[in-house]
N, C-alpha and C positions, 0 to 999 in steps of 0.2 A: 249335221254333226256326220262326221266318216265314222264307219263300224269300229267298236272299241275293241281293243286288243287286252290281253292278258297282259298284268305287269310281270316284268321281272322280277321273282319274289326275293330278288337281295334285300335286306333288313337296309331301311331308312336310317341314316346319322345325320340329318340336318338336326341340329341341337334348337331348344324352346329357345326364344330370347328372353325371358323370364322364368248290348247284349242283343188265332182263328178268329179272321178279322170282317165285323162289317164297314162298310166307309163310314167315317165320322163326318157329321152335320158340320157344312162348311159354312160361314167360320164360325169356331167355337166361343162361347162366351168371354173367355177371356184373352181371344186373340185379337193383337194390335197390326194393323196395317204397318208394313216397310213399304220404301221404295228406295232400294238400294241398288247398285248393282254387285253381281256376285264375283265379278272380276277385277274391280276397280279398287273403289274405296275403302274395302271393307263394310260390317254390318256393325252400328252402332246400337249398345247395348238397348236402349230406349226404343230404337224402332224394330227390332224384331219379335217384340210380343216377351222376353225372359229378360229376368232380373241380371242384375251386374253379377259377376263373380264374387263379388262382395258380400251378397245378402242373398243371391240364392242359394238354398242347400248345397253343401258338397256333397260330391259324389257318394253314395251311397245312404245318404240322407234323407231322399224322395220317401214318397209314402210307399208302405211295406218293404222296405228294404232297393227301392228300385233304381239304379243308379240313372244318374240325367246328366246331358249335353251341360255346358257353362258357356253363357253368352259370346265369350273370347275365342272357346275353341270353336264355336260355329262362325263365328266370324273368320277362323283362320282357315278351315276345312272347306266353306262355301267359294271363297278367293279364290280356290283350284277349278272351281267348275264355270262354265259360261253357259248362265240360265236366263240370262237378261235381266229384266229386273226382278228382283226380289218384294214379293207383296207381302208376306205373310210366313210365320215359322210357329207351328204348334208341336209341342211336345206328344207323342205319339207311343203312352205306356201300354203295350200290348208284346205278347211273347218275352221271352227270355229276358227278365228283371234284371240280368249282369249285360247286356244288351242295349245301352239305349237307343232312342227312335225318335228323328222329328219329320213331322211331314212340311214340307217347302213348297207354298203358293209362289210361282212366279208369272209372266208374261206368257212364258212356254208351254206350262202346264204344272203338274201337281206331281212331286218327287217323294221317294222315302228315304231318307239318309240313315244308316245304320252303321254304330261302332260296335264291333267284332268285338265279343266278349272275352277275357282272360282264359286261356285254355282251346280257345276257339280262334285263335289269332294265329296261328302257325302259318306265313305266308305261304309255304308251299301245298299245305289243303286249302287255303282257301283260292292259289291258281288253279288246283285241281277243278275246283267248283267253278270259278267262272269260267274254263276254258269248255264245260260240260253245259253250263247257262249259254255260252255264247254259239256252240252246237246247235244246240236245241232250238234258239233262236234263228239260225239258219236254216232249220228243217221248217221253220212257222210253228212251231209246239207252242201251245200256250203259258208262257208265263212274261213276267214283268223283266224288262228289257236294263241290263245294265248300264250306266251313264261312264262316259268316260272322260276324264282329267280334260283341263283344256289345253294345258301344254303338250301334252304327249297320248292322250286319249287312253289313257291304261283305266281299266276297270277297276282297281282297286289304289285307293290313296294312304303312302306309308306316312305318317307325323310321329315323329316324336314317341316311336315302338308301339304307336296304334296302327290299324288297318280300319279304313271307313268304305263303305260301299254306298253308293247311288243309286236309287232305281226307279225306275217313272209307278206310280203310283196307278195301279188298277182298280177302278171299281167294280165290287160286286156285293151278293150277298152271300150270308154262309150257308151251306147243306142244308136242306129242309126235311131230310132223311124220306124222301118222296123214292119211288121206285125208278122213275127216271131218272133223276139226277144220280141215285146211287148207280143204273147202268153207266151213265155217262162216266162217272167215277172210275170203273171198271174198264172200259173200254179209253180211257186216255191213260189208263196206265198200262192197257196192250200197245199203244202207239207209241207212249214213253219207252217201252221194253224193245219194238220193233227200230226204234231212232237209234238206239243204244247199243243195240246188239251186235254191231262191229266196232262201235266208235274206240278208240285207246287215244290216251293222254299222256303226254310226255311226263307228264306230273304226276306223284306216285298220290293213290288214294288213302283215307284213313282205312284202317282194318277192324274186324270184329262184326261179330252178328249177335242178335239172341239167342243164337241155338248154340247148344255147348257150349255158353259162357262161361270162362272160369270167375269174370267178375259177378254171374248172377249167383252161381252157386256160393261165392263167399257171402254177399248181401244175404243168401237166406239162411245162412249157419247163424249170421249176426244178430239176425232180428230179435233174438231172444235176451241179447246181452243188451240191445239198445233200448228196448222196453223195460227191462229189468232196472236201467242205471236213470233214464230220462222220467219213466212214467212206474217207479216202484210199488204204489199201491196196486196198480190196474197188473202187475205182475205177479204181487202175492196171491191176490184175488184167483188170477184165471192161469197159473202157472200150467198145471196139464192140459188146458187147452190150448195155452201157448207153444208149449211142446210139440201138443199131439196134430196141430197143423203145418208147423214147421215139415215134421215128418213127412205128412201127406206132400205137401207141396215140394218138397226135397226129392223123394223117390217119384213123383209124377214129372218132374222137370228131368230126373236122370234117364227116367224109363223113356220117356218122349224123345229124348235127345238119341240115346241108345236105337232105339225103331229107327229113328232116320237115316243114322251111319250106317245099322242093317238093309234098308232097302239102297242105297247106293250113292245118297245125295253129293256125299263129299266129293265123289268123280265126274259130277256132272259140267258142262259147260259151264264159265261165268262171263259175266258182262257187269256193265254198270248198272247199278239199279239206285232206286230212289232213296231207299231206307227208311223212311218216314212217311207212307201213305196213307194220311187218315184224313177223316173231314176239315178235321183245322186248317189244313193245308190246301184248301180246294177254294176258289171263290168262283161264284154262278153269278150268269144273268140268264133267267127263268130257269130249266132243267140242263143249261149248257155251262160247262167250265171253262171260265174265259182265263181262268190264271194258274196255275200249279205254284207254289211257293215253298221256300225252306227247300236248298241244296246242300245244306251244311253238313248231312249225314249220308250225301253220297257217296258209292263205293262199289267195287268190283265185289260181286258175291253169284251164286246162284238165281235166278230171277224168281223160284219160287217162293224164297224167302220174303219178297218185296209181295207176291201173291197172297201165301197166305196169313200175313200181316194185314194186308187191304182189307181181304175178305173178312177177317174178323172185324177189324175197325168200323166196317158198314154193316156189318150186321150185330154186333154185339148190343145186347140191350141193357139199359141202365133204370134208373130210377131218381127219387130222392128221399131224403132222411135215410133211415136205416138201408144199408146196403147189403146186410143178409137176406133182405126181402126183394130184393131184383129177382127180375126172373133168371133162370139158369140156363136156358134155350137161347139158342142163335134166333134171328128173323131173317125163317126159311126164304122167303119171297126175295128180303133184300141181297144177300146170299145168294140166290140163283139166278138175277139180276145182273150182281156184279160181274161173277165166275161167266156168265154166259156172254154179256157184253164184252170182256176180255178176248175171249177168245174169236169174237167175231171180227175182230183187227186181223189180217192177213199174215199168216206164218207164225201164230202165235200160240195154234193148238197144244196143250198139257198133255202130255205122256200117261199112259198109266201108272206110273211107277210115281208122276210128281203130285197125281191127284192124291195119291196114298199117303201120302208124308203131309196134306194141305193140315187135316184134325189135330196131327203130331206137333206140327208146328205151330198152329195156333195155340195150343198148350205150351210151349216154349216161350211166345209172346205174351202171353197173357200174363203168363208168372215174372216174367224178365222185367216187363213193364210195371209191375206191382211191387215187387219184392224189394227193389232198390231205396225207393222213396222212405217205404218202412222202414228200413237198416238203419237209415240215417236219422230220421225223426220219431219214429214209433208211430207215425201217423201216414197217410195218404192225404195230399193238401191235408183238409181242414177236418178228414175224417178219423174215425176212429181205426186204427191200423189192423187190430185183432179182426174188427167186424168186417175191415175191407179185406183181408185174407181169407174169412170165411167164403166170404163170395166169392172170392178166385176159387175159391176149392170148390162151392157149389158147381160154378160152370166150368171147370177142369173136369169135374165127375159125370156133366152130363155128357162132354165132347170125350171123355174114354168109352161112355157106355153107348154113344151114338158113331162113332165114327164110322163106321161103315155106312150110313146115311148121311151124313156129310160128303163122302165121297161120291155116291150114288146121285144126289141130288144136283151134280153138274152136269152130269147126263140126260136128267129127266126129260 
């Protein structure tokens, strides 16, 4: 197949006739074989391992509210790709519940099909992401390659108001928290930034970040009302604690944001960043990163926003059970390995001013990631929201008290 191209993001108008992963064992238990050509007769329901549209749960009725493909939809979508004989199809319930995914086994290899989630399906935003991925592919950066459509080799398929993407499926293992894997993750971020430093796209990227974000500030103030509405008994019992927590978190976020602005970050050069650099978006073989995934959040920002969040994600310490018992400190060894490996890439040395923003941006990133889910549901995934925010307070307090140490560890 020739090198694929970013599709012109003009919406499709063709009407219908009537949204962190270990490689799964293959085949899976309920997988059936299929022997159909992807570009010819289509796929019959009984031969792809999925029930027909009449018996399969409707979209939104999968386990835990996860959206799913229906067989007819898969048949139409796969007819636009030339993958040879399709041997098997299997639902791939990973990542966003609003973005259905399926593994496709063919004679030519293993592929991952994804339908973009609503709200993440602006064609121009997708075009920005795809153009970036194709640029990185040209530079031999480790990522899953986009597969083009058969007719015109486009990187996205627009059908009936929906956007589909097909990727090669890369076998890998998750991050194991080792120092070598941590260093490799920092080095690959440095390589990413080097390769995107001068990259410019004809498409407009998404905007915003976790720094000084109005959405984060609004979420913080919403939390008490959410808990009062959804968890009234807890709100009554913990009223004072909840409001004290929110006051602390709001002050900490605003203080960190103001200090970053004072240091001058908003005047620093901007470039394309990944904006979601965390262990769940890395695939490894041994201690080597073989793929960085998920470019949906890529945008143009100061690189230090990527670095600070990445350093936090690869050094933060969690636990099980009660989050208030989790360690408040960072794993200093992993933090140092990540940062030093980043700077081992040519032309990536951080300035003193950039280093000084790292603990402040870590505070902002930690708060931003935590408060929005709690503001929506009163919980953080399945964890008690108030306990989770108490953990955040503990970690933020540590970062406030040890900011000079966090900065100095990079140069030790």
